[in-house]
C-alpha positions as CSV (number, residue, x, y, z in Angstrom):
1,M,-25.1,77.9,140.4
2,H,-26.7,74.8,139.0
3,N,-30.3,75.3,140.2
4,C,-31.8,72.5,138.0
5,F,-31.2,68.8,137.6
6,F,-32.3,67.0,134.4
7,V,-32.4,63.2,134.0
8,T,-34.2,61.0,131.5
9,D,-34.5,57.4,130.4
10,L,-33.8,55.8,133.8
11,H,-35.9,52.8,132.8
12,G,-36.6,51.7,136.3
13,S,-32.9,51.4,137.3
14,E,-32.8,51.5,141.1
15,S,-29.1,52.1,141.1
16,R,-29.6,55.2,138.9
17,Y,-32.5,56.5,141.0
18,N,-30.5,55.9,144.3
19,K,-27.7,58.1,142.9
20,L,-30.2,60.7,141.9
21,F,-31.9,60.8,145.3
22,A,-28.6,61.1,147.1
23,L,-27.4,64.0,144.9
24,I,-30.7,65.8,145.2
25,E,-30.5,65.7,149.0
26,K,-26.9,66.7,149.0
27,E,-27.0,69.6,146.4
28,K,-30.6,70.8,146.9
29,P,-31.5,72.0,143.4
30,L,-34.5,74.2,143.0
31,Y,-35.9,72.1,140.2
32,V,-35.6,68.4,139.2
33,L,-36.9,67.5,135.7
34,L,-37.5,63.9,134.6
35,G,-37.9,63.4,130.9
36,G,-39.7,60.1,130.4
37,D,-39.0,56.4,130.2
38,L,-38.9,56.3,134.0
39,L,-40.4,52.8,134.6
40,P,-39.2,49.3,134.1
41,H,-39.9,48.0,130.5
42,G,-43.6,47.1,130.2
43,F,-44.4,48.1,133.8
44,G,-48.2,48.1,134.3
45,I,-49.0,45.7,131.4
46,K,-46.6,42.9,132.4
47,S,-47.0,40.8,135.6
48,D,-43.3,40.1,136.2
49,Y,-42.7,43.1,138.4
50,D,-43.3,44.0,142.0
51,D,-45.0,47.4,142.4
52,F,-42.1,49.5,141.4
53,F,-44.1,52.7,141.3
54,Q,-45.7,52.4,144.8
55,E,-43.0,50.6,146.7
56,Y,-40.0,52.2,145.2
57,L,-40.5,55.3,143.1
58,L,-43.2,57.1,145.1
59,K,-41.9,55.8,148.4
60,N,-38.5,57.3,147.8
61,F,-39.7,60.6,146.6
62,L,-41.9,60.9,149.7
63,L,-39.0,60.0,151.9
64,L,-36.9,62.6,150.1
65,R,-39.5,65.3,150.6
66,K,-39.7,64.4,154.3
67,N,-36.0,64.5,154.8
68,M,-35.5,67.8,152.9
69,K,-38.5,69.6,154.3
70,G,-38.6,73.1,152.9
71,Q,-35.7,72.5,150.6
72,Y,-37.5,69.8,148.6
73,P,-37.2,70.8,144.9
74,E,-40.0,71.4,142.5
75,V,-40.1,68.1,140.6
76,M,-41.6,67.9,137.2
77,V,-42.1,64.7,135.2
78,I,-43.3,63.4,131.8
79,L,-43.6,59.8,130.7
80,G,-41.9,58.3,127.6
81,N,-42.7,56.0,124.8
82,D,-41.6,53.0,126.9
83,D,-43.8,53.9,129.8
84,P,-47.3,52.4,129.3
85,R,-49.9,55.1,129.7
86,V,-52.0,52.9,132.0
87,N,-49.6,54.2,134.7
88,E,-50.4,57.9,134.0
89,Q,-53.1,58.1,136.7
90,R,-50.7,57.0,139.3
91,F,-48.4,60.0,138.4
92,Q,-51.4,62.3,138.5
93,M,-52.5,61.0,141.9
94,A,-49.0,61.6,143.2
95,E,-49.2,65.2,141.9
96,K,-52.2,65.7,144.2
97,E,-50.0,64.6,147.1
98,G,-47.5,67.3,146.2
99,V,-44.7,64.9,145.1
100,W,-44.3,66.4,141.7
101,K,-45.9,68.3,138.8
102,Y,-47.1,66.0,136.1
103,L,-46.3,68.1,133.0
104,H,-47.5,66.4,129.9
105,M,-49.5,68.9,127.8
106,E,-49.3,71.3,130.7
107,K,-47.5,74.5,131.6
108,H,-46.2,75.5,135.0
109,V,-45.0,79.0,136.0
110,S,-42.3,79.1,138.7
111,G,-40.2,82.1,139.4
112,D,-39.0,83.7,136.2
113,F,-39.5,80.6,134.2
114,T,-42.4,78.7,132.5
115,F,-42.1,75.0,132.2
116,Y,-43.9,73.0,129.5
117,G,-44.1,69.2,129.1
118,Y,-44.7,67.0,126.0
119,A,-44.2,63.2,126.0
120,H,-45.1,62.1,122.5
121,V,-42.5,60.9,120.0
122,P,-42.7,60.2,116.2
123,P,-43.7,56.6,115.1
124,T,-41.2,53.9,116.1
125,P,-40.7,50.3,115.2
126,F,-42.2,49.3,118.6
127,R,-45.8,48.0,119.1
128,L,-46.7,50.1,122.1
129,K,-48.2,53.4,120.8
130,D,-49.4,55.2,123.9
131,W,-46.9,58.0,123.5
132,E,-46.5,58.1,119.7
133,R,-48.0,60.7,117.3
134,Y,-47.6,61.3,113.6
135,D,-45.0,64.1,113.3
136,V,-45.9,66.7,110.7
137,S,-47.8,64.3,108.4
138,R,-48.9,60.7,108.2
139,Y,-45.6,59.6,106.7
140,V,-43.8,56.9,108.7
141,D,-40.2,55.9,108.2
142,P,-39.4,52.5,106.7
143,G,-39.4,49.9,109.5
144,C,-41.6,51.9,111.8
145,I,-45.2,51.0,112.7
146,H,-48.1,53.4,112.1
147,P,-49.7,54.6,115.4
148,T,-53.0,53.2,114.0
149,D,-51.5,49.7,113.7
150,G,-50.1,49.4,117.2
151,F,-51.1,48.6,120.7
152,F,-52.5,51.0,123.4
153,S,-52.6,50.2,127.1
154,V,-55.4,52.8,127.4
155,E,-57.9,54.2,124.9
156,P,-56.4,57.1,123.1
157,E,-57.8,60.5,124.1
158,V,-57.8,61.8,120.5
159,D,-58.3,60.5,117.0
160,I,-54.8,59.3,116.4
161,E,-55.2,59.2,112.7
162,Y,-55.4,63.0,112.6
163,A,-53.4,64.0,115.7
164,S,-49.8,65.2,115.2
165,I,-46.9,66.5,117.2
166,K,-47.1,69.7,115.2
167,S,-50.7,70.4,116.2
168,D,-50.1,69.4,119.8
169,L,-47.2,71.9,120.1
170,E,-49.3,74.7,118.7
171,K,-52.0,74.0,121.3
172,L,-49.5,73.6,124.1
173,S,-47.6,76.9,123.4
174,N,-50.7,78.8,122.5
175,G,-48.8,81.9,121.2
176,D,-47.0,82.4,124.5
177,D,-43.8,84.4,124.8
178,L,-41.2,81.6,125.1
179,S,-38.1,83.7,125.9
180,N,-38.0,82.2,129.4
181,A,-39.6,78.9,128.6
182,V,-38.2,75.4,129.4
183,F,-39.7,72.5,127.4
184,L,-39.4,69.0,128.7
185,F,-39.7,66.8,125.7
186,H,-39.1,63.1,125.3
187,S,-38.2,63.2,121.6
188,P,-35.2,65.1,120.4
189,P,-35.3,67.4,117.4
190,Y,-34.8,65.9,114.0
191,K,-31.4,65.9,112.1
192,T,-29.3,67.2,114.9
193,D,-26.5,66.0,117.2
194,L,-29.2,64.9,119.6
195,D,-31.3,62.3,117.6
196,R,-28.6,60.2,116.0
197,A,-29.5,56.5,116.1
198,A,-27.2,53.5,115.5
199,L,-28.7,52.6,112.2
200,D,-25.7,53.0,109.9
201,G,-25.8,50.9,106.8
202,Q,-29.2,49.4,107.6
203,S,-32.0,49.2,105.1
204,I,-35.4,47.7,104.7
205,D,-36.6,46.4,101.3
206,H,-33.4,48.1,99.9
207,V,-34.4,51.5,101.4
208,P,-31.6,52.9,103.6
209,L,-32.8,53.8,107.1
210,D,-32.5,57.4,108.2
211,V,-30.0,57.6,111.0
212,H,-31.8,60.7,112.5
213,V,-35.0,59.6,114.3
214,G,-36.1,62.8,116.1
215,S,-39.1,65.0,115.5
216,I,-39.3,67.4,112.6
217,A,-42.1,69.2,114.3
218,I,-40.0,69.8,117.4
219,M,-37.1,71.0,115.3
220,R,-39.3,73.4,113.5
221,F,-40.9,74.6,116.7
222,I,-37.4,75.3,118.2
223,E,-36.3,77.2,115.1
224,E,-39.5,79.3,114.9
225,R,-40.4,79.9,118.5
226,Q,-36.9,80.0,120.2
227,P,-37.6,78.8,123.7
228,L,-34.9,79.4,126.3
229,L,-34.2,75.7,126.8
230,T,-35.4,72.4,125.5
231,L,-34.7,69.0,127.2
232,H,-34.8,65.7,125.4
233,G,-34.1,62.0,125.8
234,H,-35.3,58.9,123.9
235,I,-32.2,58.2,121.8
236,H,-29.7,56.8,124.3
237,E,-26.7,56.4,121.9
238,S,-26.8,59.7,120.2
239,S,-24.2,61.5,122.3
240,S,-21.9,58.5,122.0
241,I,-22.1,58.7,118.3
242,T,-21.9,62.4,117.7
243,G,-19.9,63.4,120.7
244,N,-22.4,66.1,121.6
245,W,-25.3,66.1,124.1
246,K,-25.9,69.8,123.9
247,Q,-26.6,72.0,120.8
248,S,-27.5,75.7,120.3
249,F,-30.1,76.9,117.9
250,R,-29.7,80.7,118.0
251,K,-31.3,81.6,121.4
252,T,-32.3,78.1,122.3
253,T,-30.1,75.6,124.1
254,A,-31.2,72.0,123.5
255,I,-29.9,69.1,125.6
256,N,-30.3,65.3,125.3
257,G,-29.7,63.8,128.7
258,A,-30.1,60.1,127.7
259,W,-27.1,57.7,127.9
260,N,-26.4,54.2,126.7
261,G,-24.3,53.1,129.6
262,K,-25.2,51.9,133.1
263,E,-24.3,55.1,134.8
264,L,-26.7,57.9,135.9
265,S,-26.5,60.7,133.3
266,L,-27.1,63.9,135.3
267,V,-27.3,67.3,133.7
268,R,-26.9,70.3,136.0
269,I,-28.3,73.5,134.6
270,D,-28.2,77.1,135.6
271,L,-31.5,78.3,134.1
272,S,-30.2,81.8,133.8
273,D,-27.4,80.6,131.6
274,P,-28.3,77.1,130.2
275,E,-25.5,77.1,127.6
276,K,-23.1,76.4,130.5
277,A,-24.9,73.2,131.5
278,V,-22.7,70.3,132.7
279,K,-23.4,66.6,132.2
280,T,-21.9,64.1,134.6
281,L,-21.9,60.3,134.5
282,V,-22.3,59.0,138.0
């Protein structure tokens, strides 16, 4: 039984969302997890969009809830580095309407499982830094921009010079027993089959670029704390390059649901046996 759907990096594609809504209504999963980069590029800070959030995204989730009645799933969401944080309040307001659980830096207990959310990624080459953090130190890969040198759509809630993914994960997990924990991340773990970028042969100032661009802190967290399941996105092309979208780290199953094609990448998961997850391109 696949009681959980996982999708990520839909980037405002209505064709992908329409397929997702139809499959949710047809298959009636207990849980639907959305792993960030959900909005059109620059939505909320650019004026060249209609109100995608209100008139499409929220409207269709509300319609889905109305149609499914008591079979409407528990929906949990985080944002991603391409989703300007100025939109965060809209997701939080929709949570109050019972549409979904906004999960960033939160935990949610449901049945036998505890769900955690974390949206931040290590520094990237992009200017928008709403969802970026230093990883385990203030080192930044060649070609990437320091969080302190980028642009924010809202004032950061912490001193970004000293904040890190490592310290955030310590605060979020707070010594909990993670044997039945599901972590909804945007960044994949570092130096795995899940974080492989198409940077082969590229260099900056004669320094070769690292083709692995995930989070060291997330990788160490998985190795040390061994949650049941970790879900990731962010690096669309990774599974095309490595041939793998799922990887085991002892007791932890890690999945990257992102995809670099136009199809909807849907991961169906039985939370009692996540190693048997199935990914389908729709």
